[in-house]
C-alpha positions in Angstrom: 17.3 -74.5 -35.1 16.3 -77.6 -33.8 12.4 -78.2 -34.4 12.3 -80.9 -32.4 13.7 -79.6 -29.2 11.1 -76.4 -29.7 8.4 -79.1 -29.7 9.4 -80.7 -27.1 9.7 -77.6 -24.8 6.4 -76.4 -26.2 4.6 -79.5 -25.4 6.0 -79.1 -21.7 4.9 -76.2 -21.2 1.0 -76.9 -22.7 1.0 -80.0 -20.2 2.6 -77.9 -17.5 -0.7 -75.5 -17.9 -3.1 -78.1 -18.6 -2.3 -79.7 -15.2 -2.8 -76.5 -13.7 -6.2 -75.9 -15.2 -7.3 -79.2 -14.4 -6.7 -78.7 -10.6 -8.1 -74.9 -10.5 -10.8 -77.0 -12.2 -11.6 -79.6 -9.8 -11.6 -77.1 -6.9 -14.0 -74.7 -8.2 -16.2 -77.3 -8.9 -15.8 -79.2 -5.4 -16.8 -75.6 -4.3 -19.7 -75.2 -5.8 -21.2 -78.8 -5.3 -19.8 -79.9 -2.0 -22.7 -80.8 0.6 -23.3 -77.7 2.8 -22.6 -78.6 6.2 -25.7 -78.9 8.6 -25.7 -77.1 11.9 -25.6 -79.2 14.9 -27.4 -77.3 18.4 -27.9 -79.0 21.0 -31.3 -78.0 22.8 -32.5 -75.0 24.1 -29.2 -73.3 22.2 -30.1 -69.3 21.8 -28.5 -70.0 17.8 -30.9 -73.1 17.2 -34.2 -72.8 15.1 -35.2 -76.3 15.9 -38.3 -77.0 17.4 -36.3 -77.3 21.2 -34.3 -74.7 20.7 -35.1 -71.0 21.8 -33.9 -68.6 19.2 -37.3 -67.3 19.2 -37.2 -66.3 23.1 -34.7 -63.2 22.6 -36.5 -62.3 19.4 -39.8 -62.1 21.7 -38.3 -60.3 24.4 -36.5 -57.5 22.6 -39.9 -56.8 20.7 -41.3 -56.2 23.9 -38.4 -53.4 24.6 -36.4 -56.1 27.1 -32.2 -55.9 26.3 -31.3 -60.0 26.2 -27.6 -60.7 27.1 -26.6 -64.2 26.5 -23.3 -65.4 28.1 -21.8 -66.5 31.2 -22.1 -63.2 33.4 -25.7 -61.7 34.7 -26.3 -58.4 33.7 -29.5 -56.7 34.6 -31.9 -57.5 37.0 -33.3 -61.1 35.7 -31.3 -64.3 34.9 -32.3 -67.4 33.1 -30.9 -70.9 33.6 -32.6 -73.2 31.4 -29.8 -76.2 31.4 -27.5 -76.0 34.5 -24.0 -76.7 33.3 -22.4 -73.6 35.0 -19.5 -74.0 36.8 -18.8 -73.4 40.6 -17.6 -69.8 40.3 -20.5 -68.8 38.1 -23.3 -70.5 40.5 -21.5 -68.6 43.6 -22.2 -65.4 41.4 -25.7 -66.0 40.5 -26.5 -66.6 44.6 -24.7 -63.5 45.6 -26.9 -61.5 42.2 -30.5 -63.0 43.7 -29.1 -61.9 47.6 -28.7 -58.6 46.6 -32.0 -58.2 45.1 -31.9 -59.8 41.5 -34.6 -62.6 40.0 -33.4 -66.0 39.1 -35.8 -67.8 36.7 -34.6 -71.8 37.1 -36.2 -74.2 34.8 -33.5 -77.0 35.8 -34.7 -79.4 38.9 -30.9 -81.1 39.4 -29.1 -77.8 40.0 -27.6 -76.9 42.6 -29.1 -73.7 42.5 -32.7 -75.2 43.4 -35.2 -74.3 46.0 -37.6 -77.2 45.2 -36.9 -81.1 44.5 -39.3 -83.2 42.4 -41.8 -85.8 44.2 -41.6 -88.2 41.7 -40.0 -88.8 38.1 -42.1 -86.4 36.1 -46.0 -86.0 35.3 -46.8 -87.0 31.5 -50.3 -86.1 29.4 -51.4 -82.9 31.6 -51.9 -80.6 28.1 -52.5 -77.6 30.2 -52.4 -76.0 33.7 -53.9 -73.6 35.5 -52.3 -71.0 37.8 -54.8 -70.9 41.2 -52.2 -68.4 42.6 -51.8 -65.1 43.4 -48.4 -64.6 42.1 -47.5 -61.6 40.2 -45.9 -64.3 37.8 -49.3 -65.5 36.6 -51.2 -62.2 35.8 -53.4 -62.8 33.0 -51.9 -66.2 32.5 -55.4 -68.8 31.7 -53.4 -71.7 31.0 -49.9 -73.0 30.2 -48.9 -75.6 28.6 -45.3 -77.4 29.4 -44.8 -79.9 27.1 -47.8 -82.5 26.1 -45.2 -85.2 24.8 -42.6 -85.1 27.7 -42.2 -85.2 31.3 -41.8 -82.4 33.6 -40.8 -82.2 37.1 -44.0 -81.9 39.7 -41.9 -80.2 42.3 -42.3 -80.2 46.3 -42.7 -76.3 47.6 -41.4 -75.7 51.2 -43.3 -73.9 54.2 -42.6 -70.5 52.8 -43.0 -71.0 49.1 -45.5 -69.6 46.9 -46.7 -72.5 44.5 -48.5 -72.1 41.2 -50.0 -74.6 38.8 -50.7 -77.7 40.9 -50.7 -81.0 40.0 -50.8 -84.1 41.5 -50.0 -82.6 45.5 -47.0 -80.6 44.0 -46.7 -77.7 41.3 -45.4 -77.2 38.4 -43.9 -73.5 39.8 -42.6 -72.6 43.0 -41.2 -69.3 44.1 -39.3 -68.3 46.8 -37.9 -65.4 48.5 -34.2 -65.5 48.9 -32.5 -62.6 50.7 -33.6 -59.5 48.9 -34.0 -61.3 45.5 -36.4 -63.7 44.4 -35.9 -67.7 42.6 -38.6 -69.1 40.6 -38.6 -72.8 40.1 -40.2 -74.7 37.4 -40.5 -78.3 36.4 -38.9 -77.9 32.9 -37.8 -75.4 30.5 -39.6 -76.5 27.8 -42.6 -73.8 27.2 -39.5 -71.3 26.4 -38.6 -73.4 23.3 -39.0 -72.2 19.8 -42.3 -74.9 19.7 -43.8 -74.0 22.9 -43.6 -70.2 23.5 -46.4 -69.4 21.4 -48.9 -72.0 22.6 -51.9 -71.1 24.7 -50.6 -68.4 27.5 -47.2 -69.6 27.5 -45.7 -66.4 26.1 -47.9 -64.6 28.6 -46.4 -66.2 31.2 -42.5 -65.8 29.8 -43.1 -62.3 29.6 -44.5 -61.6 33.1 -41.3 -63.8 34.1 -38.7 -62.3 32.2 -39.6 -58.7 31.0 -39.8 -56.1 33.6 -39.9 -52.3 32.7 -38.9 -51.2 29.5 -35.3 -50.8 28.6 -34.6 -53.7 31.4 -32.0 -56.6 30.8 -32.2 -59.9 30.8 -29.2 -62.6 30.9 -29.6 -66.3 29.4 -26.9 -67.6 31.5 -24.4 -70.0 29.5 -21.6 -71.7 30.9 -18.2 -70.0 30.7 -16.5 -70.6 27.1 -13.1 -71.4 29.4 -14.7 -74.3 31.3 -15.9 -75.5 28.5 -12.8 -75.6 26.4 -11.4 -78.3 29.2 -15.1 -79.9 29.3 -16.0 -82.7 26.3 -14.7 -80.4 23.0 -11.7 -81.3 21.2 -9.5 -78.4 19.2 -11.1 -79.9 16.1 -14.7 -78.1 17.4 -12.9 -74.8 17.7 -11.9 -74.9 13.6 -13.9 -73.1 11.8 -16.2 -75.3 9.3 -14.9 -73.2 6.0 -11.4 -73.6 7.2 -11.7 -77.5 7.4 -13.4 -77.5 4.2 -10.5 -75.3 2.4 -7.7 -77.9 4.3 -9.5 -81.1 2.5 -10.1 -79.1 -0.9 -6.1 -78.8 -0.7 -5.8 -82.7 -0.2 -8.1 -83.5 -2.6 -6.5 -81.2 -5.0 -2.9 -82.8 -4.1 -3.8 -85.9 -4.8 -5.6 -85.1 -8.1 -2.2 -83.0 -9.0 -0.3 -86.4 -8.4 -2.3 -88.8 -10.2 -2.3 -86.3 -13.4 1.5 -86.0 -13.0 2.0 -90.0 -12.7 -0.1 -90.5 -15.6 1.4 -92.7 -18.0 0.6 -92.4 -21.9 1.3 -95.6 -23.9 3.7 -98.4 -22.6 7.3 -97.7 -21.2 9.7 -96.7 -23.6 12.9 -99.2 -23.5 16.5 -97.6 -23.8 19.7 -98.9 -24.3 21.0 -98.6 -20.9 24.7 -97.2 -20.4 27.6 -99.7 -20.5 29.8 -99.5 -17.1 33.3 -99.3 -17.3 35.9 -99.6 -14.1 38.1 -96.7 -13.5 40.9 -98.9 -13.9 40.0 -100.0 -17.0 40.1 -96.7 -18.1 43.6 -96.2 -16.4 44.7 -98.8 -18.0 43.4 -97.3 -21.7 44.9 -94.1 -20.6 48.7 -95.4 -20.1 48.2 -97.3 -22.9 47.2 -93.9 -25.2 50.5 -92.6 -23.4 52.8 -95.4 -24.2 51.7 -95.7 -28.0 52.9 -91.7 -27.7 56.3 -93.1 -26.4 55.5 -91.9 -22.6 56.0 -94.9 -21.1 57.7 -93.6 -17.8 54.4 -91.0 -17.4 52.2 -94.0 -17.9 54.1 -95.8 -15.2 53.4 -93.1 -13.0 49.9 -92.5 -13.4 49.1 -96.0 -12.9 50.8 -96.0 -9.8 49.2 -92.7 -8.4 45.9 -94.2 -9.7 46.4 -97.5 -7.4 47.7 -95.5 -4.3 44.4 -93.7 -4.5 42.3 -96.4 -4.7 44.2 -98.7 -1.9 43.5 -95.3 0.7 40.0 -94.9 -0.7 39.3 -99.2 0.1 41.2 -98.9 3.3 40.1 -95.5 4.7 43.5 -94.2 4.8 44.3 -90.6 3.7 45.5 -90.1 -0.3 48.4 -88.3 0.7 50.3 -90.9 2.8 53.6 -92.2 1.3 53.9 -95.2 -0.8 56.0 -96.7 2.0 53.2 -96.3 4.7 50.4 -97.4 2.2 52.2 -101.0 1.5 53.1 -101.3 4.7 49.3 -101.0 6.3 48.3 -102.9 3.1 50.5 -105.7 3.8 49.4 -106.2 7.4 45.6 -105.7 6.6 45.1 -108.2 3.7 48.5 -110.4 3.9 49.8 -109.2 0.1 53.4 -109.4 0.2 55.0 -106.0 1.2 57.9 -106.2 -1.2 55.3 -106.8 -4.0 52.9 -103.9 -2.9 56.5 -101.7 -2.6 57.0 -102.1 -6.4 53.6 -102.0 -7.8 53.5 -98.3 -5.7 56.4 -96.4 -5.3 57.7 -95.1 -8.3 60.7 -96.8 -10.6 61.9 -96.0 -13.7 60.1 -97.8 -16.9 62.1 -97.5 -20.1 59.8 -100.0 -22.6 56.4 -100.7 -23.5 56.4 -104.5 -22.2 57.7 -103.3 -18.7 54.9 -100.7 -18.7 52.4 -103.8 -19.9 53.4 -105.7 -17.1 53.2 -103.0 -14.7 49.8 -102.7 -15.8 48.8 -106.3 -15.1 50.2 -106.0 -11.7 48.7 -102.7 -10.7 45.3 -104.4 -11.7 45.8 -107.6 -10.0 46.8 -106.1 -6.9 43.9 -104.0 -6.8 41.5 -106.7 -7.4 43.1 -108.4 -4.4 43.2 -105.9 -1.9 39.6 -104.8 -2.9 38.6 -108.8 -2.1 40.9 -109.0 1.0 39.5 -105.9 2.7 
């Protein structure tokens, strides 16, 4: 038994197993200790629990027995628009919804759906506003707190509008009848956020605006997903985070595998390089053997056949061409005397070792000249 070969095979298999153990261990450790990506939400996002998110709003309304829908289509009798990034088609549908008897609560004064425009750039520092009106939307409301640290708009009401929460010649809330429905516009969306919903009477005011009879439905309108794809999002934004992490893990595991496979244990081993033997020298050696065995005629045929094949290969000719054609073409391309080529390429009788030796030298010389002259 060849114990050296057995040791090499066993060692190779053990190295393969060790490699995969290292790669799998690396991926597992990376999965365990990789930093968890932080979720990033925009302000007024229904999924955000940040102070400027509105995750508490749907929970609050559902506790009041109101069904809450979040999406691009209006459902129920009340629609809430906190930030107007809606498409033109959505805005047209909301107009029809209000005209047919729905209620729109709008908290974006720059919206195309707005019924009142701001008087100035905003009002800062007023912590609480009293309603001072008889609208049913302010029943039971003592004061509200829009935002004590950020500007909110003071709206200019129209002649037929109902204004509440007056401030500096304008109002924080303006209500207008439109068709059979109602539009309620607010100077800011901040009192709907997680940070402000529970302050003073904000929750009472929000319940009056959005919570109808038990079992009713409120829609928090968002931009149509199909339109959002054509906006400022890239394809990467639609790849789940877990898939992206898995792809990065595969890349890192591949790098570890390449480094592990490419490792060098010790200095390079010097090996003797094989000696290159020209094909013509091998042919001459075969001819010598045949000469020694008394087969000079056969050795001559082998030498000439090998020369014909080599010249045809060098000049791009078919090896099946006749010796006369090969000699003629070779003479035309290289300038070598055609009679000399014919003598070397065309089979002729060789009777003794001296003639065979001379032929072998001529074959080698012709081959070398053709190779250099082509």
